[in-house]
Structures are given as structure tokens and as C-alpha cells.
N, C-alpha and C positions, 0 to 999 in steps of 0.2 A: 575543462580542467577541474580536478577535484577540489573540494573545499580546503583540505589541508594544504594543497599545493598553492592555492591563492593566499592562504594565511602566511605560508613561508615566504612567498614572493614579496608580500607586503612587508614582512619583517626585514628581508634583505634591503629593500628600498629605504626603509626607515633607518637601518644601521648605516647605510651609505650616506644618507642625508646628514645624520648626526656626525659622522666622521668628517664630512666636508665642512660642516658648520664649525667644528672645533679645530679646523686646520689653521696653522699659523706659520709665519716665516720669522725666524729668529736670527738676530745678528749678535754674535758673541766676540769678545776681544781677548779671550783667554782660552787656551787649548783645553784645559782640564774640564771646565763647564761645557764646552762644545762636545767633548767626547762623551760626557754624561748624557747630553741631550740627543745624541745620535743613536739610531736603531740600526741593527745589522752589523756586519763585519766592517772594520775600517782598514783600508789599504792606503799606503803612503808612497809617493814618488819623491825620493830624496835626491835624484839626479846624479847619484854617485857612479852610475854605470855609463854616464855620458862622457864623450871626449871633451876635455876642458881646453879652451882656447880663448885668446883675446880677439881673434878674428870674428867678424860678424857672421852669424849663421845665415845660411840660405833657407828661407822659409817657403813652403811649409816644412816643418821639422817634427819628426815623431820620435819620442824617447823609446827605450827598450820596453817600458811598461805601458806603452800605448797612449801616452799623452801627446797631443799634437798642438804645436804652436804655429800660428799663421797671422799675417797682417790682414786687416780688413780693408784698409786703404793704402796699399803699398806705394811708398814714395821715397822717403828718406830715413825711415826708422832704422835703428841700430840695435841688435840684440846679440849678446855674447853669452857663452857658457863659461863663466869665469872660474878659474881654479881656486881662488881664495875669496869665496863669498863671505857674507857678513857673519856666518857662524863657522868660518874656517873650512868650509867644504865647497864642492862644486855647486854652483847655483846660476840660474839664468838671470841676467841683468839687462835691462833695456831702456832706451829713450826713444819714444815713438814719433815725436815731432808731429803729433796729430794723426798718425797712421792707425793707431789702436791695435792692440794685440789680442787675438782670440785664442783662448785656451780650450781645446776640445777634449773632453774626457773619454775614456774607453766606452765604446758603444755596446759592448756585450753584457753590460750589467746595469740594473736600475739604480740610479744614484739620486738622493735627495738631500745630501749634505756635503759641503766642501769646506776646507779650511787650509790656511797656509801661513807660514811665517813670512814677514816682509820687512824690508828696510828701504827707506826712501831718502835720498840725499839732496833732492832738488828744492828750490824755494817755493815751488807751486804746489797746489793740492793735486792729488791723483784720484782717479775715479774708477769705479768698478760697476759694470752692468751685468745683471744676472736675472733671468726670468722676468724681464720687463721692468725691473727696479734699478735705480741708480743710487750708488753710495759714493759720497764725496768724503775723502779722508785727508786729513791735514798732513803736510810735509813733516816727516819725523825720521831722523837718521837711525836711532837705536832700533834693534830688532823688535818687532811686535807681531801680533797674531790677529787674523780676521777669520771668522768662521760663519757660515750660513747653514741653517737648517730650514728646509722648505717642506712642510708636511702636506702641501697642496699639489705641487707639481714636481716632476722629476727634473733633474738638472743634467743637461747634456754638454753645456759649455758656458763660459762666461768671458767677459771682455774687460781688459785693463787698459787704461790710458795713462801714460806717464809723459807729460809735456816738458819734462826737464831738458834744458838746453845746455846744462853743464855736465860734468863727468859723474855726477851722483847717480841719477837715474833710479829706477825701481828694481830691486832684487827680490826674488821670491824663492822659497825653499820649503822642503817638507810639505808638499802639496798632498793633503789627505782627502779622501772621499770614502763614502760608505757604499757597501753593497746592500741596498735597502730591501727589506721584506716588502712584498706586494700585498697589502691588506685586502684589496678587492678580490684578488685571486684566491686568497685564503678563505674569504667569505664564501665565494662561489664553490670552492672545494668542499668546505664543511657543509654547505647547503645541499650540494649534490649528493653527498654521502647521507645526509638526513633524509632527502627525498627517497633515495633507494631503500634506506632502512624502513621508512614509512610504508612504502609500497609492499615490501616483504611482510611487514607486520599485518597489513590489511589483508593480504593474500592468505596468510595463515589463519586469520580470524574467519575469513569466508570459507576456507577449505575445511 
């Protein structure tokens, strides 16, 4: 390997190390700051294309935009695609009784940020599990927002648990996620181009 190639390879490893060291996972409770923190294009599933019904959905269930809902421990959980959600539109509402609801994001795009509106009417706290982390949120009926930005790992799914035994349950809507740029791929692309340019330059000098 030529000296300049060794130098460029060392530079790549250093950049990757710095990017990893500066990686953070952020939790935001307002949509506007979350949008500002997100890189790439933001897509949103508002569930308006789904068939609204008070009947319990049969899971797994996949929306038109490729979001899949499924129980982790199927037993007695109830989930509906109600027509009059907390924001006046179609929204999933569920009470899992310990079953836990898995929300699987589209697999054809890299995602490292998700956020959604939620409303919770139960007296208990509800929980969210994502990339090995657990968030416990207090019961709160008015609509609110929760957003995650993970600059270390891609997000393929997350889990919600709503232990409510009354008719409140947990409703979510406007589930947003980003189509994240891939920094390592960009580094490799730029580096590959640099190596090729370097080789051509050296050949011209020798020629």
C-alpha cells in the first residue's frame, strides 16, 4: 500500500472515531425542536388512509405507508383504528394489558429519528422501548409529543406498553421518521474518489 493510501485510511478511521465519540441520543417533547435536530427527509404516517373502526384490529397489521403493528406477547391486548382520535382524525388506540405493541418502521430506508403525537387516558404510566433504552412517561390525557434522535444507531422499530385497564388507553398519531443520510457511506464515497484522483495525479507525474 502506498504512503498516501495509508495516510487517507488513517484519516478515515480518525473521522469515524470522532463521529462515534460525538454520537448522542436525544429525547425531545416538542415537534419543532425535534424537526430541527433531524437530518435527512422527514416522512409522516398520519393513518388517514386506514379503514377506521371500533373493532379490534387483527395483528400484525401494516398500513399503506409500510408501518407494521404487532403484539410481542399476544394475549388479551385490544387495538382499534378509531375514527375520532384525539386530534379529530383516524388514530390507533390501544390497551395492551401487558402484551406490548411493536411498531416496525419501513425497512427500505435508514432511519435514526422518530417522533409522534400521543394522548394517554389511563391512570398508570406508559413505557417506550427503543434501541435498548426504556422511557417511562407519566399518564397525561391532553395531546403531547415525544421524539427520539439517535446518532449512534439506526432505528428499525420500537415498543410501546399501555397497561391501562380503562377505556382511555394510549393513542398515537402523526408518526414521523426520517430518511437518514449515511455518513460512513459518504465518507467512503469521498475517500474512494480521493484515492482515484490521487492515483491519476501520481501517474501523470510519473508519465
